[in-house]
N, CA, C and O of each residue as an XYZ file, in Angstrom:
472
protein
N      -4.278     -9.320     -5.657
C      -5.314     -9.260     -4.934
C      -5.819     -7.587     -5.158
O      -5.098     -6.592     -5.231
N      -7.363     -7.685     -5.237
C      -7.731     -6.366     -5.348
C      -8.394     -6.046     -4.289
O      -8.850     -6.936     -3.572
N      -8.622     -4.337     -3.909
C      -9.006     -3.928     -2.697
C      -9.940     -4.871     -2.307
O      -9.888     -5.687     -1.386
N     -11.107     -4.574     -3.419
C     -12.693     -5.764     -2.819
C     -11.965     -7.172     -1.869
O     -12.415     -7.642     -0.824
N     -11.066     -7.494     -2.421
C     -10.633     -8.505     -2.166
C     -10.082     -8.960     -0.255
O     -10.139     -9.993      0.412
N      -9.688     -7.840     -0.048
C      -9.081     -7.565      1.278
C     -10.478     -7.016      2.065
O     -10.366     -7.045      3.290
N     -11.745     -6.531      1.565
C     -12.376     -5.749      1.984
C     -13.090     -7.403      2.781
O     -13.147     -7.667      3.982
N     -13.528     -8.225      1.653
C     -14.330     -9.663      1.990
C     -13.738     -9.930      3.088
O     -14.338    -10.313      4.093
N     -12.202     -9.716      2.997
C     -10.950    -11.042      4.451
C     -11.271    -10.095      5.863
O     -11.024    -10.675      6.920
N     -11.897     -8.433      5.981
C     -12.066     -7.775      6.674
C     -13.121     -8.267      6.939
O     -13.212     -9.131      7.811
N     -14.388     -7.729      6.090
C     -15.211     -8.648      6.873
C     -15.334     -9.999      7.648
O     -15.804    -10.295      8.747
N     -14.725    -10.707      6.642
C     -14.963    -12.498      7.240
C     -14.170    -12.169      8.646
O     -14.807    -12.834      9.463
N     -12.982    -11.409      9.452
C     -12.364    -11.696     10.253
C     -13.667    -10.699     11.271
O     -13.693    -11.001     12.464
N     -14.578     -9.691     10.849
C     -15.599     -9.279     11.927
C     -14.745     -8.469     12.257
O     -14.656     -8.466     13.485
N     -13.650     -7.350     11.507
C     -12.974     -6.111     11.901
C     -14.152     -4.843     11.148
O     -14.895     -5.102     10.200
N     -14.074     -3.597     11.795
C     -14.776     -3.020     11.113
C     -13.902     -2.149     11.165
O     -13.038     -2.139     12.042
N     -13.989     -1.323     10.278
C     -13.282      0.123      9.356
C     -12.593      1.046     10.802
O     -11.475      1.559     10.793
N     -13.369      1.079     11.743
C     -13.973      2.021     12.680
C     -12.655      1.642     13.330
O     -11.817      2.445     13.739
N     -12.547     -0.190     13.391
C     -11.803     -0.635     14.284
C      -9.874     -0.494     13.856
O      -8.816     -0.296     14.454
N     -10.294     -0.714     12.650
C      -8.693     -0.398     11.751
C      -8.166      1.108     11.968
O      -6.980      1.399     12.128
N      -9.234      2.012     11.947
C      -8.529      3.751     12.043
C      -8.041      3.450     13.169
O      -6.812      3.472     13.243
N      -8.635      3.169     14.093
C      -8.147      3.469     15.348
C      -7.072      2.552     16.014
O      -6.726      2.711     17.184
N      -6.527      1.508     15.133
C      -5.442      1.104     15.528
C      -4.371      1.721     14.684
O      -3.292      2.033     15.187
N      -4.674      1.931     13.241
C      -3.583      2.574     12.431
C      -3.210      4.359     12.625
O      -2.339      5.138     12.238
N      -4.568      4.409     13.542
C      -4.462      6.585     13.310
C      -4.664      6.753     11.724
O      -3.984      7.660     11.244
N      -5.463      6.053     10.837
C      -5.559      6.756      9.312
C      -7.084      7.357      9.587
O      -7.453      7.461     10.757
N      -7.689      7.627      8.845
C      -9.266      8.225      9.008
C     -10.196      7.357      7.590
O     -10.059      7.173      6.381
N     -10.894      7.114      8.391
C     -12.044      6.060      8.120
C     -12.151      6.260      6.283
O     -12.149      5.397      5.406
N     -12.255      8.073      6.171
C     -12.772      7.854      4.289
C     -11.512      7.657      4.042
O     -11.593      7.660      2.814
N     -10.163      7.451      4.307
C      -8.874      6.818      3.489
C      -9.332      5.263      3.313
O      -9.626      4.789      2.216
N      -9.356      4.424      4.711
C      -9.757      3.768      4.700
C     -10.875      3.040      3.606
O     -10.619      2.402      2.585
N     -11.751      3.262      4.004
C     -12.758      3.492      2.383
C     -12.026      3.654      1.294
O     -11.457      2.615      0.958
N     -11.847      4.484      0.681
C     -10.943      4.733     -0.532
C      -9.999      3.427     -0.837
O     -10.060      2.891     -1.944
N      -9.254      3.008      0.033
C      -8.946      2.087     -0.459
C      -9.234      0.548     -0.800
O      -8.530     -0.090     -1.583
N     -10.415     -0.013     -0.085
C     -11.228     -1.038      0.067
C     -12.340     -0.563     -1.637
O     -12.860     -1.343     -2.435
N     -12.339      0.702     -1.636
C     -13.041      1.161     -3.621
C     -11.814      1.146     -4.188
O     -12.051      1.556     -5.324
N     -10.666      0.937     -4.121
C      -9.487      1.139     -5.342
C      -9.659      2.480     -5.974
O      -9.369      2.861     -7.108
N     -10.185      3.082     -4.998
C      -9.853      5.154     -5.319
C      -8.874      5.455     -4.889
O      -9.066      5.910     -3.761
N      -7.282      5.469     -5.310
C      -6.442      5.691     -4.283
C      -5.926      7.066     -5.055
O      -4.770      7.487     -5.030
N      -6.961      7.624     -5.692
C      -6.407      8.660     -6.259
C      -7.202      9.767     -4.828
O      -6.918     10.963     -4.904
N      -7.817      9.476     -4.036
C      -8.641     10.455     -2.611
C      -7.260     10.367     -1.612
O      -6.990     11.279     -0.831
N      -6.090      8.642     -1.804
C      -5.714      9.293     -0.750
C      -4.250      9.986     -0.561
O      -3.399      9.465     -1.282
N      -3.769     11.075      0.274
C      -3.028     12.010      0.222
C      -1.893     11.939     -0.874
O      -1.329     12.947     -1.300
N      -1.647     10.819     -1.236
C      -0.088     11.240     -1.954
C       1.030     10.684     -1.284
O       1.047     10.424     -0.081
N       2.379     10.425     -2.431
C       3.710     10.169     -2.115
C       3.577      9.522     -0.623
O       2.442      9.284     -0.210
N       4.439      9.301      0.002
C       4.938      8.121      1.260
C       3.492      7.617      1.501
O       3.139      6.440      1.569
N       2.762      8.664      1.611
C       1.459      8.374      2.827
C       0.523      7.111      2.154
O      -0.051      6.187      2.731
N       0.598      7.427      0.777
C      -0.325      6.440      0.304
C       0.612      5.085      0.212
O       0.039      4.054      0.563
N       1.587      4.997     -0.093
C       2.010      3.734      0.154
C       1.694      3.009      1.717
O       1.236      1.889      1.942
N       2.065      3.951      2.577
C       2.094      3.499      3.838
C       0.822      3.457      4.277
O       0.644      2.842      5.328
N      -0.107      3.947      3.750
C      -1.890      3.635      3.886
C      -2.416      2.451      3.745
O      -3.232      1.731      4.321
N      -1.473      2.430      2.473
C      -2.521      1.170      1.787
C      -1.382     -0.430      2.742
O      -1.812     -1.580      2.829
N      -0.416     -0.104      3.122
C       0.458     -0.832      3.741
C      -0.249     -1.421      4.888
O      -0.769     -2.532      4.995
N      -0.158     -0.400      5.764
C      -0.952     -0.072      7.265
C      -2.445     -1.434      7.037
O      -2.653     -2.552      7.508
N      -3.000     -0.743      6.303
C      -4.518     -1.268      5.728
C      -4.014     -2.880      5.327
O      -4.675     -3.727      5.929
N      -3.481     -3.157      4.866
C      -2.967     -4.360      4.736
C      -3.104     -5.211      5.445
O      -3.826     -6.202      5.337
N      -2.078     -4.755      6.644
C      -1.458     -5.477      7.627
C      -2.341     -5.672      8.662
O      -2.036     -6.447      9.569
N      -3.708     -4.907      8.663
C      -4.992     -5.102      9.173
C      -5.543     -6.026      9.217
O      -6.135     -6.353     10.245
N      -5.542     -6.816      8.052
C      -6.811     -7.592      7.160
C      -5.563     -8.706      7.064
O      -5.736     -9.578      6.212
N      -4.537     -8.763      7.708
C      -3.837    -10.576      7.411
C      -3.318    -10.098      5.883
O      -3.361    -11.186      5.309
N      -2.940     -9.312      5.062
C      -2.070     -9.682      3.671
C      -0.455     -9.979      3.990
O       0.526     -9.239      3.906
N      -0.537    -10.782      4.222
C       1.213    -10.951      4.675
C       1.712    -10.790      3.930
O       2.874    -10.463      4.173
N       1.254    -10.880      2.246
C       2.844    -11.462      1.233
C       2.253     -9.362      0.553
O       3.198     -8.994     -0.144
N       1.515     -8.580      0.585
C       1.583     -7.226      0.347
C       1.033     -6.940     -0.954
O       1.177     -5.873     -1.550
N       0.123     -8.374     -1.540
C      -0.484     -8.037     -2.618
C      -1.361     -6.718     -3.220
O      -1.341     -6.189     -4.332
N      -2.161     -6.415     -1.960
C      -2.519     -5.236     -2.140
C      -1.177     -3.851     -2.698
O      -1.153     -3.027     -3.613
N      -0.434     -4.137     -1.815
C       0.668     -2.624     -2.201
C       1.321     -3.056     -3.870
O       1.655     -2.247     -4.736
N       1.366     -4.605     -3.960
C       2.049     -4.979     -5.037
C       0.937     -4.139     -6.672
O       1.291     -3.545     -7.690
N      -0.126     -4.457     -6.233
C      -1.310     -4.136     -6.737
C      -1.473     -3.275     -7.235
O      -1.865     -3.214     -8.401
N      -1.068     -1.747     -6.065
C      -1.326     -0.580     -6.276
C      -0.144      0.149     -6.977
O      -0.319      1.142     -7.684
N       1.329     -0.529     -6.681
C       2.477     -0.182     -7.896
C       2.414     -0.362     -9.299
O       2.789      0.408    -10.183
N       1.858     -1.546     -9.394
C       1.678     -2.064    -10.864
C       0.256     -1.441    -11.633
O      -0.001     -1.400    -12.836
N      -0.499     -1.010    -10.540
C      -1.730     -0.761    -11.398
C      -1.327      1.083    -11.650
O      -1.130      1.569    -12.763
N      -1.277      1.912    -10.266
C      -1.627      3.186    -10.201
C      -0.411      3.979     -9.430
O      -0.608      5.142     -9.078
N       0.696      3.416     -9.205
C       1.536      4.204     -9.144
C       2.179      4.898     -9.608
O       2.861      4.003    -10.107
N       2.936      6.298    -10.150
C       3.448      6.780    -10.980
C       4.694      6.307    -11.541
O       5.590      5.898    -10.803
N       4.805      6.336    -12.746
C       5.819      5.720    -13.297
C       6.821      7.161    -13.866
O       6.559      8.283    -14.300
N       8.100      6.354    -13.565
C       9.588      6.970    -13.579
C       9.192      7.827    -15.088
O       8.356      7.152    -15.689
N       9.429      8.672    -15.599
C       9.745      9.289    -16.956
C      10.880      9.649    -16.892
O      11.179     10.350    -15.925
N      12.105      9.248    -18.060
C      12.934      9.910    -18.371
C      13.016     10.816    -18.826
O      12.299     10.829    -19.826
N      13.775     12.152    -18.613
C      13.485     12.963    -19.745
C      14.089     12.842    -20.766
O      15.187     12.301    -20.640
N      13.651     13.295    -22.277
C      14.293     13.144    -23.056
C      15.788     13.786    -23.609
O      15.956     15.005    -23.592
N      16.592     13.088    -23.979
C      17.811     13.315    -24.454
C      17.699     15.162    -25.155
O      17.224     15.550    -26.222
N      18.143     15.694    -24.389
C      18.366     16.953    -25.370
C      19.833     17.581    -25.317
O      20.764     17.100    -24.670
N      19.885     18.638    -26.035
C      21.138     19.377    -26.181
C      21.950     19.556    -24.982
O      21.327     19.849    -23.961
N      23.315     19.428    -24.896
C      24.056     19.913    -23.528
C      23.740     21.146    -23.259
O      23.704     22.052    -24.092
N      23.369     21.298    -21.474
C      23.166     22.808    -21.276
C      24.416     23.157    -20.919
O      25.441     22.753    -20.369
N      23.820     24.237    -21.555
C      25.239     25.425    -21.368
C      25.855     25.588    -20.099
O      25.214     25.276    -19.096
N      26.899     25.991    -20.013
C      27.605     26.003    -18.900
C      27.344     27.795    -18.070
O      27.695     28.890    -18.508
N      26.725     27.505    -16.980
C      26.105     28.715    -16.673
C      27.416     30.386    -16.907
O      27.381     31.433    -17.553
N      28.500     29.642    -15.831
C      29.715     30.689    -16.287
C      29.690     31.163    -17.747
O      29.720     32.384    -17.904
N      29.642     30.442    -18.761
C      29.867     30.775    -20.091
C      28.803     31.808    -20.497
O      29.049     32.711    -21.296
N      27.758     31.652    -19.982
C      26.084     32.461    -20.315
C      26.328     33.669    -19.615
O      26.070     34.773    -20.095
N      27.012     33.418    -18.050
C      27.130     34.879    -17.669
C      28.175     35.886    -17.604
O      28.336     36.850    -16.854
N      29.200     35.174    -19.095
C      30.413     36.268    -19.403
C      29.805     36.773    -20.379
O      30.113     37.945    -20.593
N      28.701     36.121    -21.375
C      28.104     36.776    -22.765
C      26.972     38.099    -22.577
O      26.585     38.968    -23.358
N      26.597     37.725    -20.864
C      25.524     38.551    -20.526
C      26.369     39.982    -19.864
O      25.900     41.118    -19.795
N      27.600     39.574    -19.462
C      28.359     40.811    -18.990
C      28.856     41.502    -19.789
O      28.828     42.723    -19.628
N      29.548     40.847    -21.049
C      29.782     41.397    -22.220
C      28.996     42.207    -23.009
O      29.414     43.287    -23.426
N      27.786     41.741    -23.276
C      26.842     42.341    -23.988
C      26.158     43.462    -23.331
O      25.482     44.201    -24.048
N      26.261     43.770    -21.670
C      25.960     44.821    -21.125
C      26.944     45.999    -21.206
O      26.674     47.187    -21.384
N      28.559     45.212    -20.981
C      29.506     46.077    -21.062
C      29.692     46.812    -22.874
O      30.358     47.738    -23.335
N      29.044     46.150    -23.265
C      29.207     46.494    -24.970
C      30.523     45.933    -25.550
O      31.024     46.407    -26.570
N      31.094     44.850    -24.826
C      32.232     44.310    -25.207
C      31.979     43.301    -26.329
O      30.913     42.694    -26.429
N      32.958     43.158    -27.125
C      33.048     42.090    -28.094
C      33.373     41.137    -27.630
O      34.084     41.181    -26.626
N      33.012     40.028    -28.133
C      32.776     38.523    -27.542
C      34.511     38.187    -28.106
O      35.178     38.587    -29.060
N      34.850     36.954    -26.586
C      36.361     36.853    -27.431
C      36.620     36.297    -28.469
O      35.752     35.458    -28.706
N      37.488     36.339    -29.328
C      37.746     35.645    -30.791
C      38.441     34.151    -30.088
O      39.264     33.752    -29.264
N      37.386     33.678    -31.141
C      37.950     31.753    -31.208
C      39.093     31.817    -31.003
O      39.701     32.887    -31.020
N      39.653     30.645    -30.758
C      40.891     30.380    -30.235
C      41.656     29.663    -31.935
O      41.099     28.735    -32.522
N      42.720     30.202    -32.366
C      43.280     29.810    -33.457
C      43.367     27.629    -33.394
O      43.600     26.826    -32.490
N      43.139     27.540    -34.406
C      43.332     26.105    -34.820
C      45.320     25.742    -35.237
O      45.997     26.283    -36.112
N      45.635     24.952    -34.495
C      46.727     24.759    -34.486
C      47.034     23.359    -34.769
O      46.528     22.487    -34.063
N      48.056     22.966    -36.035
C      48.184     21.398    -36.354
C      49.481     20.821    -35.907
O      50.679     21.063    -36.061
N      48.806     20.040    -35.348
C      50.258     19.144    -34.412
C      51.297     18.589    -35.656
O      50.922     18.087    -36.715
N      52.690     18.820    -35.232
C      53.306     18.259    -35.985
C      53.789     16.708    -35.827
O      54.091     16.320    -34.698
N      53.861     15.888    -36.843
C      54.261     14.593    -36.726
C      55.633     14.404    -35.676
O      56.566     15.153    -35.966
N      55.851     13.520    -34.533
C      56.926     13.073    -33.905
C      57.816     12.115    -34.619
O      58.825     11.678    -34.065
């Protein structure tokens, strides 16, 4: 369901934006933005979905079609970070910085031992 459809539903019920604003405590400019589908004008985060949900309830959108529309078309998509090299352990980096500051040489690599057959 598009935002304009809910605006038509609201006007058919004879409910004004001012009445919805009074009932929901949402500013009229935000309600107008919802009806125009200009979701970027909403405050963002939790408030955006909350405002859309409250508006939809005020115009009897029981199945939350407007909220589903917003989520599918406008909600930010979660992007997984690209897999990169393993992060360096902070303690190893700290040791390296301290050794460098004190002019110490790095630890020699551990000797490789061959295992004996049992």
